[in-house]
C-alpha positions as CSV (number, residue, x, y, z in Angstrom):
1,M,-35.8,139.0,-96.5
2,N,-37.2,140.5,-93.4
3,K,-35.6,139.7,-89.7
4,T,-38.4,137.0,-89.2
5,Q,-37.6,135.4,-92.4
6,W,-34.1,135.5,-92.0
7,L,-34.2,134.2,-88.4
8,T,-36.6,131.5,-89.8
9,A,-33.9,130.3,-92.4
10,A,-31.2,130.3,-89.7
11,L,-33.2,127.9,-87.3
12,L,-33.9,125.7,-90.3
13,L,-30.2,125.7,-91.4
14,A,-29.4,124.9,-87.7
15,L,-31.8,122.0,-87.5
16,I,-30.5,120.2,-90.6
17,G,-26.9,121.0,-90.1
18,G,-26.0,123.8,-92.2
19,P,-26.1,124.2,-96.1
20,A,-25.9,121.1,-98.2
21,R,-22.8,119.7,-99.0
22,A,-21.6,118.6,-102.3
23,A,-21.3,114.8,-102.7
24,Y,-19.9,112.4,-105.1
25,T,-19.9,108.7,-105.4
26,I,-17.1,107.4,-107.5
27,E,-18.2,103.6,-108.2
28,H,-16.3,100.5,-109.5
29,V,-13.0,102.3,-109.4
30,T,-9.8,100.2,-108.3
31,V,-8.5,102.0,-105.2
32,I,-4.8,102.2,-104.3
33,D,-5.0,104.1,-100.9
34,G,-1.6,105.4,-100.4
35,T,-0.8,103.3,-97.5
36,G,1.2,100.4,-99.3
37,A,-1.8,98.2,-99.2
38,A,-2.9,96.0,-102.2
39,A,-4.9,97.8,-104.7
40,K,-8.5,96.9,-104.1
41,T,-10.7,96.5,-107.3
42,D,-14.8,97.3,-108.0
43,M,-14.7,99.8,-105.0
44,T,-16.8,102.9,-104.3
45,V,-15.7,106.0,-102.6
46,V,-18.1,108.4,-101.3
47,V,-17.4,111.8,-100.7
48,E,-19.6,114.2,-98.5
49,G,-18.2,117.7,-97.9
50,D,-14.5,117.9,-97.7
51,R,-14.4,114.1,-96.5
52,I,-14.2,111.0,-97.5
53,A,-17.1,109.3,-96.2
54,K,-17.1,105.7,-97.3
55,V,-14.7,103.4,-98.9
56,T,-16.3,100.0,-99.6
57,P,-16.7,97.0,-102.3
58,T,-19.2,98.3,-104.6
59,R,-21.2,95.3,-104.5
60,V,-22.2,96.3,-100.6
61,A,-22.2,100.1,-101.2
62,G,-25.7,100.7,-101.2
63,T,-27.5,103.6,-103.1
64,P,-25.4,106.0,-104.5
65,V,-25.1,109.6,-102.7
66,G,-24.9,112.7,-104.7
67,Q,-23.3,113.1,-108.1
68,V,-22.0,109.5,-109.4
69,I,-18.8,109.3,-111.1
70,D,-18.0,106.0,-113.1
71,G,-14.9,104.5,-112.2
72,R,-14.8,101.8,-114.1
73,G,-11.3,101.0,-115.9
74,K,-9.9,103.8,-113.8
75,Y,-7.7,104.4,-110.7
76,L,-8.3,106.3,-107.7
77,I,-4.9,107.4,-105.6
78,P,-4.5,110.1,-103.0
79,G,-3.7,113.6,-104.2
80,L,0.0,113.9,-104.6
81,M,2.4,116.0,-102.3
82,D,5.6,117.6,-103.0
83,V,6.8,118.3,-99.5
84,H,10.1,120.4,-100.3
85,I,9.6,123.6,-102.7
86,H,10.7,126.8,-103.1
87,L,7.7,128.7,-104.6
88,A,8.4,130.6,-108.0
89,G,7.4,134.5,-107.5
90,W,10.1,136.4,-107.1
91,R,13.5,137.6,-108.4
92,W,16.2,140.0,-107.5
93,D,16.2,143.3,-109.4
94,A,18.2,143.8,-112.5
95,K,21.4,144.8,-110.5
96,H,21.0,143.4,-107.5
97,D,21.1,145.6,-105.3
98,G,17.9,146.9,-104.2
99,P,14.9,145.0,-102.8
100,P,13.6,141.5,-104.6
101,V,10.5,141.7,-106.9
102,I,7.6,140.1,-106.1
103,D,5.4,138.4,-109.0
104,H,2.3,137.0,-107.7
105,A,1.4,136.0,-111.0
106,A,4.3,133.3,-111.6
107,A,3.7,132.2,-108.0
108,E,0.1,131.3,-108.9
109,A,0.7,129.8,-112.1
110,A,3.3,127.6,-110.5
111,L,0.9,126.4,-108.3
112,A,-1.6,125.6,-110.9
113,G,0.9,123.7,-112.5
114,Y,0.9,121.3,-109.5
115,L,-2.7,121.0,-109.5
116,Y,-2.8,120.4,-113.2
117,D,-0.3,117.6,-112.4
118,G,-2.6,116.1,-109.7
119,F,-0.6,117.7,-106.5
120,T,-3.0,118.8,-104.0
121,T,-0.3,119.6,-101.1
122,V,3.0,121.7,-101.4
123,V,5.2,122.6,-98.7
124,D,7.1,125.8,-99.1
125,V,10.6,125.2,-97.1
126,G,12.4,128.6,-97.2
127,N,11.1,131.7,-99.1
128,L,10.3,135.4,-98.7
129,P,7.2,135.7,-96.7
130,E,5.8,138.5,-99.0
131,N,5.5,135.5,-101.4
132,S,4.9,132.1,-99.8
133,L,3.2,133.7,-96.9
134,Y,0.8,135.9,-99.0
135,E,-0.1,132.8,-101.1
136,R,-1.0,130.6,-98.2
137,A,-3.3,133.2,-96.9
138,R,-5.3,133.2,-100.2
139,E,-5.2,129.5,-100.8
140,R,-6.7,129.0,-97.5
141,A,-9.2,131.6,-97.8
142,G,-10.6,130.3,-101.0
143,Q,-9.1,133.3,-103.3
144,I,-6.8,131.1,-105.7
145,Q,-7.0,127.6,-107.7
146,S,-4.0,126.2,-105.4
147,P,-2.9,123.1,-103.6
148,R,-3.0,123.4,-100.0
149,I,0.1,125.4,-98.8
150,F,2.0,124.7,-96.0
151,A,5.0,126.9,-95.5
152,T,8.1,128.1,-93.3
153,G,8.2,131.2,-94.5
154,N,12.0,132.4,-93.7
155,L,14.0,129.7,-92.9
156,I,16.4,129.9,-89.6
157,T,20.3,129.4,-89.5
158,Y,23.3,131.1,-88.0
159,P,24.9,134.0,-89.5
160,G,27.2,132.9,-92.9
161,S,25.6,129.4,-92.7
162,H,23.6,128.1,-95.5
163,G,20.8,130.2,-96.9
164,D,22.0,132.9,-95.0
165,A,20.1,135.3,-97.6
166,M,16.7,134.1,-97.1
167,A,17.1,133.8,-93.2
168,V,16.3,134.9,-89.8
169,R,19.8,134.8,-88.4
170,I,20.6,133.1,-84.7
171,S,24.1,133.3,-83.6
172,D,22.8,133.2,-79.5
173,F,19.5,131.6,-78.4
174,E,19.2,133.5,-75.2
175,K,20.0,137.1,-77.1
176,D,18.0,136.3,-80.2
177,K,15.3,134.6,-78.6
178,A,12.9,137.7,-79.5
179,L,13.9,136.8,-83.0
180,L,12.1,133.7,-82.9
181,D,9.4,134.6,-81.2
182,R,9.0,137.5,-83.9
183,H,9.2,134.7,-86.5
184,I,6.4,132.6,-84.9
185,A,4.0,135.3,-83.9
186,E,4.1,137.2,-87.6
187,Q,4.9,134.3,-90.0
188,Q,2.9,131.5,-88.0
189,P,5.2,129.0,-89.7
190,D,3.7,125.5,-90.4
191,I,7.2,123.9,-89.9
192,L,10.1,125.2,-89.3
193,K,13.2,125.1,-91.5
194,L,16.9,125.4,-90.5
195,T,20.1,125.0,-92.1
196,Y,23.2,122.7,-91.0
197,D,25.4,122.4,-93.4
198,E,29.2,123.6,-93.5
199,E,28.8,122.8,-97.4
200,G,32.6,122.3,-98.6
201,W,31.2,119.5,-101.3
202,G,31.0,119.5,-105.0
203,A,32.2,123.0,-106.3
204,R,31.0,124.7,-102.8
205,P,33.5,126.0,-100.4
206,M,33.5,125.7,-96.9
207,I,31.2,128.0,-94.9
208,T,30.1,128.4,-91.1
209,L,28.2,125.7,-89.6
210,M,25.5,126.3,-86.9
211,P,26.9,125.2,-83.5
212,Q,24.7,121.9,-82.7
213,P,23.6,122.9,-79.0
214,L,22.3,126.1,-80.8
215,L,20.4,124.0,-83.1
216,H,19.2,122.0,-80.4
217,Q,17.7,124.6,-78.5
218,I,15.9,126.3,-81.5
219,I,14.3,122.7,-82.4
220,Q,13.3,122.5,-78.8
221,Y,11.9,125.9,-78.5
222,Y,9.7,125.4,-81.8
223,N,8.6,122.3,-80.7
224,E,7.4,123.5,-77.3
225,H,5.3,126.0,-79.5
226,G,3.9,122.8,-81.4
227,I,5.7,123.4,-84.8
228,R,7.5,120.4,-86.2
229,T,10.9,121.1,-87.8
230,T,13.0,120.0,-91.0
231,V,16.9,120.5,-91.4
232,H,18.7,121.1,-94.7
233,V,21.2,118.5,-94.3
234,S,23.6,116.7,-96.7
235,N,25.9,114.3,-95.7
236,E,25.7,111.3,-93.3
237,R,27.3,113.1,-90.0
238,R,25.4,116.0,-90.3
239,S,21.8,114.3,-90.8
240,E,23.0,112.2,-87.9
241,E,23.6,115.1,-85.6
242,A,20.4,116.9,-86.7
243,I,18.4,113.5,-85.9
244,Y,20.1,113.5,-82.0
245,A,19.1,117.4,-81.7
246,G,15.9,116.5,-81.9
247,A,14.7,117.0,-85.9
248,D,11.1,116.0,-86.9
249,T,12.4,115.8,-90.4
250,L,15.5,116.1,-92.9
251,A,15.0,118.4,-95.8
252,H,17.4,116.4,-98.1
253,P,18.6,112.5,-98.3
254,V,22.4,112.0,-97.8
255,I,23.9,113.0,-101.0
256,Q,27.7,113.6,-100.3
257,G,28.5,109.8,-100.3
258,P,27.3,106.5,-99.8
259,V,25.5,106.0,-96.5
260,S,26.8,103.5,-93.8
261,D,24.7,100.5,-92.8
262,N,24.7,102.0,-89.3
263,F,22.8,105.0,-91.0
264,V,20.4,103.0,-92.5
265,R,19.7,101.4,-89.4
266,L,19.3,104.8,-87.6
267,M,16.6,105.5,-90.3
268,A,14.9,102.6,-89.9
269,A,14.8,102.9,-85.9
270,K,14.1,106.5,-85.8
271,K,11.2,106.8,-88.8
272,I,12.5,110.3,-89.3
273,P,10.9,111.3,-92.9
274,F,13.7,113.0,-95.3
275,A,12.3,114.8,-98.6
276,T,13.7,113.0,-101.5
277,T,14.7,115.8,-103.6
278,L,16.2,114.0,-106.8
279,T,15.3,116.3,-109.3
280,I,17.1,119.1,-107.8
281,G,20.7,118.0,-109.0
282,E,19.7,115.4,-112.0
283,N,18.0,118.5,-113.7
284,Y,21.2,120.1,-114.7
285,S,22.9,117.3,-116.6
286,R,19.3,116.4,-118.0
287,L,18.8,119.7,-119.4
288,V,22.2,119.8,-121.0
289,E,21.8,116.3,-122.4
290,H,17.9,115.9,-123.0
291,P,16.2,119.4,-123.6
292,E,13.5,117.5,-125.5
293,F,12.0,116.6,-122.1
294,L,10.7,120.1,-122.2
295,D,8.4,119.3,-125.2
296,Q,6.6,116.6,-123.0
297,S,3.1,117.8,-122.5
298,D,3.0,118.9,-118.9
299,Y,5.8,121.1,-119.3
300,V,4.3,122.7,-122.4
301,A,1.1,123.2,-120.5
302,T,2.6,124.7,-117.1
303,M,5.2,126.7,-118.8
304,S,5.2,129.4,-121.2
305,A,6.9,129.0,-124.7
306,A,9.2,131.8,-124.1
307,E,10.5,130.0,-120.8
308,R,10.8,126.8,-122.2
309,Q,12.9,128.3,-124.8
310,D,15.1,130.2,-122.6
311,L,15.9,126.8,-120.6
312,K,16.8,125.5,-123.8
313,T,19.4,128.2,-124.9
314,T,20.9,130.4,-122.2
315,V,20.1,128.4,-119.1
316,R,21.1,125.2,-120.9
317,A,24.6,126.9,-121.8
318,S,25.0,128.0,-118.5
319,Y,24.7,124.6,-117.1
320,Q,26.9,123.2,-119.3
321,A,29.9,125.1,-118.5
322,R,29.4,124.6,-115.0
323,S,31.2,121.7,-112.8
324,W,28.5,121.5,-110.6
325,T,26.1,120.0,-113.5
326,W,28.4,117.2,-113.9
327,W,29.3,116.9,-110.2
328,M,25.7,116.2,-109.5
329,K,25.4,114.0,-112.3
330,L,27.7,111.6,-110.8
331,M,26.4,111.8,-107.1
332,T,22.6,111.1,-108.5
333,P,23.0,107.6,-108.8
334,I,24.7,107.4,-105.5
335,C,22.1,109.1,-103.7
336,E,19.1,107.1,-105.4
337,E,20.7,104.1,-103.9
338,N,20.9,105.7,-100.3
339,I,17.2,106.2,-100.6
340,R,16.4,102.9,-101.8
341,K,18.4,101.2,-98.9
342,I,16.6,103.6,-96.3
343,V,13.2,102.6,-97.9
344,A,14.1,98.8,-98.0
345,A,15.0,98.6,-94.3
346,G,12.0,100.5,-93.2
347,G,12.5,104.1,-93.4
348,V,10.3,106.8,-94.6
349,A,11.1,108.8,-97.8
350,A,8.6,111.9,-98.6
351,L,8.7,113.2,-102.1
352,G,10.4,116.6,-102.6
353,T,11.9,118.4,-105.1
354,D,13.4,121.6,-104.0
355,Q,11.9,123.1,-107.1
356,S,8.7,124.7,-107.8
357,S,7.2,122.6,-110.7
358,G,4.7,120.2,-111.2
359,P,6.3,118.2,-114.0
360,A,9.6,118.0,-111.4
361,A,7.7,116.4,-109.1
362,H,6.6,113.5,-111.6
363,R,10.4,113.6,-112.9
364,E,11.1,112.8,-109.0
365,M,8.5,109.8,-109.3
366,E,10.5,108.4,-112.1
367,L,13.8,108.6,-110.8
368,L,12.4,107.0,-107.4
369,V,11.6,104.1,-109.7
370,Q,15.1,104.3,-111.4
371,A,16.4,104.0,-108.0
372,G,14.9,100.7,-107.7
373,L,11.6,101.1,-105.7
374,T,8.4,99.9,-106.8
375,P,5.8,102.2,-108.6
376,A,3.7,101.3,-105.3
377,Q,6.4,102.2,-103.0
378,V,6.8,105.7,-104.9
379,I,2.9,106.5,-104.4
380,R,3.2,105.7,-100.8
381,I,6.2,108.4,-100.9
382,A,4.1,110.5,-102.9
383,T,1.0,110.8,-100.7
384,H,0.9,109.0,-97.3
385,N,4.5,109.5,-96.3
386,G,4.0,113.5,-97.2
387,A,1.3,113.6,-94.8
388,V,3.8,111.7,-92.1
389,F,6.4,114.3,-93.0
390,L,3.8,117.0,-91.9
391,G,2.3,115.5,-88.8
392,K,-0.8,114.9,-90.6
393,A,-1.4,111.4,-91.6
394,D,-4.7,111.6,-89.3
395,D,-6.3,113.8,-91.4
396,M,-4.9,113.4,-95.2
397,G,-2.6,111.6,-97.4
398,S,-4.6,108.6,-98.1
399,V,-8.0,107.2,-99.2
400,E,-9.7,106.1,-96.1
401,E,-12.9,107.2,-94.4
402,G,-13.1,110.4,-92.1
403,K,-10.0,111.7,-94.0
404,L,-9.7,115.0,-96.4
405,A,-11.0,114.2,-99.7
406,D,-8.0,115.0,-101.9
407,L,-7.9,112.5,-104.6
408,V,-6.8,111.8,-108.3
409,L,-8.9,109.3,-110.6
410,L,-6.7,108.0,-113.0
411,N,-7.1,106.6,-116.8
412,A,-4.4,104.1,-116.4
413,D,-2.7,101.7,-113.9
414,P,-0.1,103.6,-112.0
415,L,1.1,100.2,-110.5
416,A,2.3,99.4,-114.3
417,D,3.8,102.2,-115.1
418,I,4.4,105.4,-112.6
419,D,4.1,107.9,-115.4
420,N,0.7,106.7,-115.4
421,T,0.0,109.1,-112.5
422,K,0.1,111.9,-115.3
423,A,-3.2,110.2,-117.0
424,I,-5.7,112.4,-115.1
425,A,-9.2,111.9,-115.3
426,L,-10.3,114.1,-112.5
427,L,-8.8,115.7,-109.8
428,M,-10.5,116.6,-106.3
429,K,-9.4,119.1,-103.4
430,G,-11.1,119.0,-100.6
431,G,-14.3,117.5,-102.3
432,T,-14.2,119.9,-104.9
433,I,-13.5,118.8,-108.1
434,V,-11.2,121.2,-109.8
435,D,-12.0,122.8,-113.0
436,E,-8.5,122.8,-115.1
437,S,-10.1,125.6,-117.4
438,K,-10.0,128.1,-114.9
439,L,-6.4,127.3,-114.0
440,P,-3.9,130.3,-114.7
441,L,-1.2,128.0,-116.4
442,A,1.7,129.6,-117.9
443,G,1.4,127.6,-120.9
444,G,-2.4,129.1,-121.7
445,A,-5.9,127.5,-121.1
446,I,-6.9,124.2,-121.2
447,K,-10.0,122.5,-121.1
448,K,-11.5,121.0,-117.8
449,R,-11.0,117.1,-117.8
450,Y,-14.1,116.1,-116.2
451,A,-17.2,117.1,-118.1
452,G,-19.8,114.7,-115.8
453,S,-21.1,111.4,-116.2
């Protein structure tokens, strides 16, 4: 193409608004939009480019746009979100005295596993920057098959406090402000993770707690830079103090004991989103008592046979011997009831696992139903509320016109059984249908789910 031809092509593209965008029309589908609204039957959803262009009854939808997808007998929900992960992809060296070993293939397999399980967004809340921020950059450049990645990079804590080994340590706000500035400039966190937990619960000894005035100063500083915050807490008192220090979200529910009625009312009034993170505690006793869960199809697809065997043998034996396993088994029902009470009062729970596994995120939904929530509530927790947690509910998290086209088409009704969120017919991220045959799943290659109308 010579210069004149190139200029002519550029002018034509400008006149018509750029290259043609992919478009899809999903017809005759039941829409569960994620906001908590009642399901709408026989609907049409039009996707143009990376956005939802239309959501309307099929009878008035007009001529279909682009590729038509038959949604008869199917259910459309927003892409699922896990707002509390710690992405796999690094480990300490064998002697634990050298630098950590980065394994990008393991990280990308974990991310692929989330896509396989219908998750289009994950939030990494504490990791090696060389791992999570590297993958975030690759995802945003379109170089890997991955959910959208939001990340904190390093977390921030007080010397000797929870998560100290993975943190930027701040002991004095004025003296250490340069460390905060460097964290903001170099890591560009999507959200800041702080820890505010003296432990001393379960099998854990007491440790140093960040002073509350320092917590407030750091939260305010990051907010002034346009960055939301999440705070690791585990009991009611520290949760309340974190809220009044200005925390935008809480990284965990209260698990150390039953919540008071006053705290339930506080969470309902403040509408502070919190991550549910039930599976991180329940996982230990589940592996000891029911290792057969690892033979479920989503675990087989997203884990290697060697990893599943190691979990069933070596890891299971270590969990069985730990008092922490049995303490967490005792406390999980208490945590479930705490979540149920807060949600019933109008509080905002968002699905989080504290793990790096799509199947674990589906287990989180099962535990929330076990806690007494309805599937409709759980779908909202796993979609819209995740966007609220991120401060991005205007742009994502529900099946509404103008929002990002992150969508999951299901073969069975998730309102009848939350496990039907695994019955995926088609996954769309940003208006592009995911080709599962190209996912680097640890369990090996699979066929693409949707082959076209």
